[in-house]
C-alpha angles and dihedrals in degrees: 000000000000134000114261094220109127118252115266138196108286097187094107094049127086113261094244090067104019092085089064091072089074088051090060097251110157110263091221089062090052093045090051091051090049090051092049090049092050094047094044099043095239139107122283096237092058091045091051095050100037092049090055095242090131135014118252097236093047091053095051094044088054090048091052090052092049090051092041092231131126120275113218115213102153137051112335118220098217119199133209114305099048107144137179123254097358096067091053095043091054093035089227127113131174121243129211121265110277094032118130089264138009091251142358124240132198100190124196130203114315092022089067092057090049091052093049091048090058124293096189142279113347091241090062097045114120124236114254129235137158122269088242094053092046092051092048092048094050091047089050092049098045108029096140094048092049093047091050092047091054095045105039112024093101092048092050099044103031108017092167088064096045128091109274116262091216115096111268090232089072093054093044091049090051092049091046091053091049090051093049091047090050092050091048092049091047092052090053095052122106115254097262098052090041090053091048092050091048091051092048092052092048092050091051092051091044090052090053091058090055093077091062098040095042089053087072089073095060115090112226119163116213091241127023118240114257113279131200101275124227113256113256090249091060097046115108124232107269126209117206118196123196118177112206129189120167089343103132090126094063100037091101091052097050093042092054091044094052093041088055096056111127097229134110107275093221089060097050123099105184117184129184110197114202133176123251108258095027092123099167095055091043091052092048090053093043090061091064118086095223122193116228095271087075121071132183111212118192112209111223117245113274147114138313099034096208138134094249091055090052091050090049089055091059100036096083089053095053111123097187126095084217126045135192132190121215129181123237095256097044128124107190125196104270090233095050097103092049091050092049093048090051093050092047091048093059097038130085119260089253087075096084102162141030122203115211123213113264115211125187110244101197110043092142092064097080145338089259091055090052092051088048088053090053092050092049095048090050091051103039101030099039118013103037095047089052093049089048090051090051092046091237127147116281123198098225123238098235094237135057086027110146120200142183096245094218091059093047090054092046088056090050095246123265129343101254092199097053113088092204096047092161095063091046093050091050090057093045091053089055092047090053091053099256129131131226116218133203118249110200094211121110132232118192115227134186116241123210109259101200129061091236094054092042092051090048091056098039093048089058091049093050092046089052091051088053091049091050091048092051092045097054096029093065090082103033096165093050091046091051091048094049095046105033124234099281096046088044091054089049092050091050090049095049100042118023090016090059091054097042093048089050092049095051096035098099094049095043093045092049092048092047092047091050096043101040106026112025096037136037117267112261113248123214125198098246141032097252093053090049092049097084090053091047092049091046090053091047091048091050092051093044091049092055090045092050089050099046111025099063089052091048092049091047090054090053092049091050093044092241097142090149089065097048095094090059089071085082089065095054094095088060091045089053087056087064089050088054091054089051090051092054091047089050091053090054093044092050088064098039103036112005096168099042113121111214102216116220111216114226135191094059099108119118097193130045138182090204097052089224101123121159119284134189096257130023115243115237113261109270127213124277119210089288099041135075125255095250138003122261127213132222120184 
């Protein structure tokens, strides 16, 4: 069906949309798209489709009619030469001999104007299809190749950065034997060497607490003051990746959040990545009339079924020079992409990633959620900004992580076999010589509200930290050389140090409580003999300070004075973290690749006000998009 609006003079319209006048498309729609394209520094076809002024299929059918070539909307008989991801990046795929055309093309933007200006003899013209149909057809034709690309590219191209293929039990057995041998050797040492070794170990552990306590001296406001924004014309195209698995309950929340981003619609490339067979999430997304800036990518069946594998499926398809990952339950600050683009634009290329501030959205749901909020504010409002200021490695947060897409591809994406792919990628960025910066822009997240759900999630995080430690600890000398001694100490503190401190926490806390609180401090006859006790007491006090003070300072920066008293409960909360660490150690041996899914959409309270609803609302216009999509058939 076509519009009945009379044809109008198309001389003032860009060629990539001017042909639609003859199709009966309202001229005001086309003029609006041309204006959006001019203001945003993009082409009019992308502006038209991404703003929802015309449906994708209707546009490409009209283009095929204007070119007098076939439009392919069914199975595509691909010929030799089909490649992933090249055929999707170029939008061109070969067809078998005898097909309606030698190849099929899904042109974007300037390509359309070139086609209309004269591609070549009619006999050599490609058939036309939509980018969505071409992607679906290629995924259908090459599922095994795409699944292998997502799972194993890092292992094939940079095996020294990939999770080890050997069973974790071998590495843990080796480390356990080394530990037992060390303890045996220590017990056999004479008093003087034993004392020296004890003092050295205490100094090392004391040094490791310095990163957290010294972070208190770095000023880092919860939100950055408003800056002069980049004009729309200067903003880069931004890809947003959201991996969804069994997330139908929070589809309305994430759709509204992404639809509310303050960014030119023509420069947004929004991709939901879902797993094959996840019918509920697919049905929830299918109910939304998405404009063309949204895509739904179905990851082919394969192992491992993890978030990083899903992200790797979509990475080759990213059209943006910048890329951000959000989680299914996230509500980012609408201006976050603009802020990130502005920071990247004035920073050297060595700044490859920006970590946004994660803020718990539902602290009123339970005591556990409030303690989780304290932990997050200490990490994202205090510690991470300090590490970024010092240019030290940062284990990334997994969401609200903004990248230069080129760097992410150079590092071969995420490790599909690491269940804490964010921490691993943060270390790999440092090893490759890149820096991670702090982005003072918040993203609201949902915290688990029950101990069972919390343990499920935290066990996965701790297991991933162990995987990352084993991966980059296989070549300790090379890792130390690539990082430098201070960044290496920071990486050890933040990744394996986090797990080890959690594992030994109950024993150390009990010994310290017994030795320093319940009983009188032992006194030795001279200073040197008293030094281990003094350092142990200092280490105990510094450990508690490193645990509590960042959270307290984060509360003050966020204005959460009503939560300050809960800092007193953090030692008990860290006992739960210790339990998760022990469970992670067991799971690393029994099921190293298992992804413990965190269920979302269970919160009862929300700072954002975006709780789940029965039906997702259609994406509404941003400042550069129309109020509602139009259809042309």
